[in-house]
N, C-alpha and C positions, 0 to 999 in steps of 0.2 A: 879378577874382575869383581868378585863378591867383596873382597877386602876393600877395594877402591870405593865401591858403592857404600859400604858400611861407614867409611870415613867421609865420603862426599855428601851423602844424604842428610846427615845431621846439620851440615853447614847450609845446605839448600833450605831445609825446614827453618833453621834459625834465621836465615836471610828473609824468607817469606814472612815469618812472624814479625821480624823487625820492620819490614816494609809496611805490613798491614798496621802494626802498632804505631809506627811513625805517622802513617796517614791519619789514623784515628786521633793521635795526639795533636796533629796539626789542625784537624777539624774541630776538636774539642777546645783547643786554645784560641780558636778563631771565632768562637761563638760570642754573642753579645753578653751573655751572662758571665762568661769568663773575663771579658774585657772590663765589665763593671766591677768585678771582684777586686781589681787593682785600682782602677780609676774611680775612686770614691768621690764622685761629683754628681749628686742627685739632680742639680739644676741642668747639667748637660743632658742627662737621660730624659728629663722632662721636656727640654727644648727639642731633642731629637723626635720625641713622640708628637710634637706639634708641627714638625717640618713637612715639607712636600715629599721628602724621601721616606716618610713613614707610611702615610696613606697615599700611595701613588695611584695614578689612573688605571694602571694595569693590575693593581692589587698586589704587586710584588713589594716586599718590604726590604729596604736597603739596610744592610748590616754595617757595623762599625768598620770592619776590615775592608769593606768594599770601597771606602773612601780613604781610609788611613793606611792602607797598604797598596802597593802596585798590583796590577793583574798578575795572575799566575803565569809563569813563563817569562815575566818581565822583571826579574830580580825579586820575586815575591819572598822566597825563602831567606835570602840574605837580609832583606829589609825587615822581615818578621823576626829573625834572630837578633838583629841589632836593636830593633825597637823593644823587643821583649826583655833583653838584658838591661836596657836603660830603664824601662818601666819598673822592673823588679828591684833594681838598685834604689830607685826613688821610693818605692813602696816600703822597702825594708829600712832604709837609712833615714829618710825624711819624714816629717810630720805632714800628712795630707792637708791638715788644717792651715798649714803655712803657705800652700800653693796659691799663687795669684791666678785663679782661673780666668778672670776677666782679661788678663794680659795674654793668656794662651789662646783666647778667642779672637784677638785682634787680627786683622788681615795679614800683617807682617809675620805673625807667628803661625797663623793658619796655613799660609803658603808652604811652610815647612812640613806640616803634618797631613796635608791633603795632596794626593798624587794626581797630577794632570792626566796621566795615562789612564787612570781609573775613571775619570770623568768622560774621556773620549771613548772608552770601551763601551760604556752604556749609551752615551749620546753620540752615536755615529753620524747621524744626519743633523748638521748644524743649520739647515735651511728647510725646516718642515713647512708644510703648506700654510699653517695658521700663524706663522711667525710674522710679527709686525715689521713695517719698513725700518723702524728704529732698531729693532732686534736684528734684522738682516744686515743693516749697516755695521752694527756692533760685531756680529759674528764674522762678517767679511774683513773687518779691521783686524780681528783676532787671527784669522787664517793667514792674512798677508804678513803679519808682523810677529807671530809667536816665536819664530826661530831666532830672530835678531833681538827680541825683547824677552829675556828670561822672566821678568817680573809680570809679564802678561799671562794671567792665570784665569781660569773660568770663575773662580771664587771672587775675583775682583768685582764682578757684577752680581754674582750669585752666592754671596757670603752666607746667606740665611737658608741655603738649600738643605744643608745637613742638620743644622741646629737653628730653630726658630729664634729670631731676634725681634723683640717688641719694638714697633715703630720703624722697622727697616723699610726703606723704599727702594725699589728697583726701577730704573728708568727715570724719565723726566718727572720731577716732583712739582706738579702743578698746584699742590695744596700748600707748598712752602710759604710761610709768612701769612697764611690766612687766619691763624689763631692770634687774636689780639689780646694781650694781657688785660686784667681788670683795670679799667680806666677810672681813676679817682679825680683827675683834673687835667683838662686840656690846656696846654700853654698857648697863649695867643702871641706872645712876644718873646724874643730871646733875652738873655740877661743883659742888664745895664752895668757896665764896669766903671768904677770910679777909682782911679789910681792903680798903682802896681801892687795889687793884693789878690790873693786867691779868691775865686768866685765859683758859683754854681751856674752852669750853662743850661738853658732850657731850649729844647727843640720845638719850635712852633708847630702847631697842628698835631701834637702828640702829648703823651703824659710822661715823656722820658726826659730826665735831667742827668747831668754828670758833673763831677767836680774838676775844676781846673786849678792847678797849683802854680803860684808865682815862683819862678826859679830865677833868683838874682844872678846877673852875669858875673863873670870872674875869669880867672885863669886856672888851668890845671895841667897835669902831665898826662898826655894821651898816649895810650899804648902800655905795654908791659915790659919791664926790664928782663934781660936774659936770665936772671937768677930766679924768676918767678916759676913756681912749680906748674907743670902741665902746659906751659906756654907753647904757642904755635908760631910758625915762621912768619905769619902775616900780621903780627901784633907789634911790630917795632920798625925802626928805633923809636924810643920814647921822645915825644916832642911837647914843648910847652905851648899850649894853645889858649887863646882868649875867646870867650863866648859872650855875646850880648844877652841881656835879660830876655826871657820869654816865658810863656805859660805852657805847662804840660799837663795832660790829663793824668789824674791820680792813678787810673788803672788803664789796662788795654781796652779798646773799644769793645763793649759788651754786645751780646746778641740783641738785647733790648734796643740799644742805640742803632745797630746795623739794620734791624728790622724796621725801625722808623724810616730810615733811608729807603729800604727796599719797598715798603708799602707805598711810600709817597712818590716813588719813581718807577713803580712796577711796570714790567714790559712783557707780561704774559702774552704768548701767541707769537712773539717774534722768533724767527729762526736764528741760528748762530750766524749765518751770513748777514742777515738784515741787522742783527745787533751790532756786528762789526762796522757796517756802513754807517749806522746811526751814531755809534760811538765816535767814529772818526770825524763825522760831521758836526758833532755836538759843539765843538769849539766855535763854529761859525754861527751858532744860534745862542739864544738865552736859555735853552733847554738842557737840563742835566739828564743824560741817558742813564737809566737804571738797569740793573742786572736782569737777565732772563732767568726763568726758574732753573734751579740746579739739577744736576743728574744725581739722584740718590738723596741721602740725608746728610747735609753738610756738617751737622753737629755730631755725627757718628752715633747718635742715640745717647750721648752723654748728658744732654739737657742744654737748655738755652738760658734765658734770663740774664743773670749777672756774670755768667761764664764768658770768657773772651770769645769773640766771633772768630771762626777759622774757616778754612777751605776756599777762601776767595783769593783772587789773584792780586798782584801788585797793581794792575790797572784798576781793579775794583776798589782797592784802598785809596788810590789817588782820586778816583771819581767821587768816593764818599767825602773826601776832604773838600773837593770843589763844591759839592752839594751843601755841605755843612757851612761853608763860607757864604754861600748864596742865601741860605735861609736865616742865618744869624747876623749877616752884615759885617762879620769879622774876617780875619785872614787866618784860616785854619789850613794846615798842611801836615805832611809827614816830617818828623824831625830829621835834621842832618845827623850824620854819624857822630860828629863832634858834640852836638847838643845832647845826643842820647848818652854817650859815655860820661859827659860832664854831669848830667842829671843822675845817672846811675851811681857814680862815685860819691856824689854829694859831699865833696870836700875831703875825701880819703885818697890815699895813694897805695893802699894794700890790695891784694887780689880781690877781696870783697869789701863792701862797705861795712862789714862786721868782722870780728876777729875769726881767724881760722886758716888752716893750712890745706890748700886744694888736694895735695897728695894724700893727706890723712883722710879727708872727707871722701876721697875716691874709693877708699878701701871698703869692702863689704864682707859680710859673713865672718868666717874664721879670722881672716886677716884684720878685720876691724876690731875683733875682740882682743887679739894679742897686741894690737897697737893702741889699745884703750881709746879708740876713736869715739868721740862724743859728737854726734850729729844734731844734738838738740838746738844748737845755735843756728846752723844753716837751715834747719827745718822750720825755725821761727820766722825766717825772712823769705825763703825761696821754695816754690813748688818745683821739685825736680824728681829724678828717677828714684831717689832714695826715700821719698815720702808720698809719692803719688801713685794711686792705683791705675796707672797707665792711661790717664785722661786728664783733661783740664779741670781746674778747680775754681771756686768762687773766691773773690778778693778777700773775704773775711777770714780765710785760712792763714793769712800771713800778716806780719807787722810792716809798717812803712819804713823807708830809709830816712836818713836825717832831713831830706828835703820834703818828706811827706808823700812820697810816691811808692806805690805798692807793686810788687812782682816785676820790678825792672829786670831782675836777673833770671827769672824763671816763668813757669806756667806755659807761656808760648813765646817763641822768638818774635821779633818785631821788625817790620819793614822800616828801612831808613830811605831817605830820598837820594842818597849818593849812589853813583855807579860804583861797583866793586872793583878795586884794584889792589892786588896783594901787597905791593910795596908803596902804597900811597903815602905812608908816614915819612918815608925817606925823601919825598918830594916837598914836604912841608918845612919851611924854616921856623925856628923858634920864634914865638911871638905872633904868629899868624892869627888874624882875627876872623872868626866865623867861616872856617873852610867849608866848602861844599862838595869836595871830592873831585874826581876827574871830569872833564867835559863830556866824554863819551864812554861807552862801555856796552857790554852785552847782558850783564846781570847786575842786580842791585844788592846793596848791603842788607844783611839781616843781623840784628844785634840781640843779645840776650839768649839764654838757653830756654829749654822747655821742660814739660813734665816727663819727657822721654830721655833727657840728657843726664849724664853723670855730673859730679861736682865740678870737674875741670872745665866743662863747657858753659857753666853759669858764672864764671869769673867776669869782672867788670870789663876787662879788655878783650874778652873772647869775641872773635869775628866769624861771621858766616856769610853766605850769599844765597840769592834765589837760584833755583835750578829749573828754569822754565820748562825745558823739554822733558826732563826727568819727572817733574811734578804733574805732567800731563800725559804721561806714557799710556796709562790705561783708560784715558777718556775715549770712549768708543764713538763719540759723535763726529760727524763729518760736516763742516770743519769743527775743530776743537773749540771749546768755549774760551772766550777772552775774559770771562768773569770768574770762573770757578776752577780750582785745581782738583784733579781727581785723586792725586797721590800725596797731598801735603796737608796734614791735619795738626801740625805743631807750630804754625806761624800765624800771627795776627798783627796788630799794630796799635799804637796809641797816637793821638794827635797832639800837635803843639799849636799854639795861637801866638801870632806875632804881637808884640807890644808896640802898636803903631797908632796912627791917627784914626783908624777904623775901630780900634778897641774901645776908646773912650769917646762917648757921644753925649 
């Protein structure tokens, strides 16, 4: 027995020491100081110290691992080991100065690094006594739908809870549009157009103007050939299409332009239900129904001004065009898909309106270096994932295409008036004039890539579509807004103006 004990006791002691040591190691490597030793990001630390999780009402200070790891007993050790190995690899192999921390802070990335179970562990009661009705509706929506909607996450509405975000708005944004830019001159009348030439439009009762480019009509090959790199199934077959002359905005509709519409048709105080009724009845009157205040910050804190307006729905874009037509006396509308591709190509038949191979542009990092990929050309003309810090940019960042249009291929996708149909080109005969797409549908065409897309999605023939239900999944309002998307920040639009009797006066 003594011999057994002599052999057994050292093992027991070693086991106890190992357990105690492992526990202390886990505690030590879970401290804020240890986290910050690898995550060299002073701005994140400063933002955490300004958040509601730092100075809480109870006095308890939330630590890094309490949000970025699941609760203990819920896969904590596995997640800690996986995260630790990944972070150590990045710390040793990569240059911390090269990390795009703004990209890591976006909602799409934050959902991966913040555990829903950790939120619920602390916030067990989703219906506290002081919760507002809007908050109650939002939490009820969350509880009823979180199982079938994986994207429904606490941080969809509380993104600034862990790290303070300057200008972040939670809930209905009643102050949206209240800040008017410095007014140098108020335009009393819209532009007078003489002949088919480019002009500058003036929005009456505002200081906002924008350039409209004369796009001469002609014929072009719509779609992409099967040999084109990164081509998708809905881009063919190639058809020769004829397009009549039209005017198109030099850039996507900017926040300055959209806010002119918003402030002149403001509908503060209307509920979602009443806004819907009024919008449906607007066609029976001479009144253009404007948008209600958005939920949160539509520009995502990236800035407004000349950046493209985002976060609004297809309905809002169409309503803007109707309003612009009314105040200018011209015929403004969304472009057809054929007009958009014709204007984007600007006389070219290659993947882009500039030289370049999509498959080479698509390569990044080491693959780009060994293939001698030069992205200087595409970066000159397009705001895309390869040159954007995960957000929209102002028009001065790029050069125009041969027609004089900017950012046709990137920055944000753009609504077209056509209903989306995957095989629509197969229905078009060669020589068709001014096609307008199918008569009916469920979603509309979106053309052009965005700041978040790789090079393959910013080709001239690349097609996409609206995803109405998906883009409103995390809107907690009951009923959901008809004006604003809660989950789409990479789509905007540009207007066209018909060259008709209303244009020349």
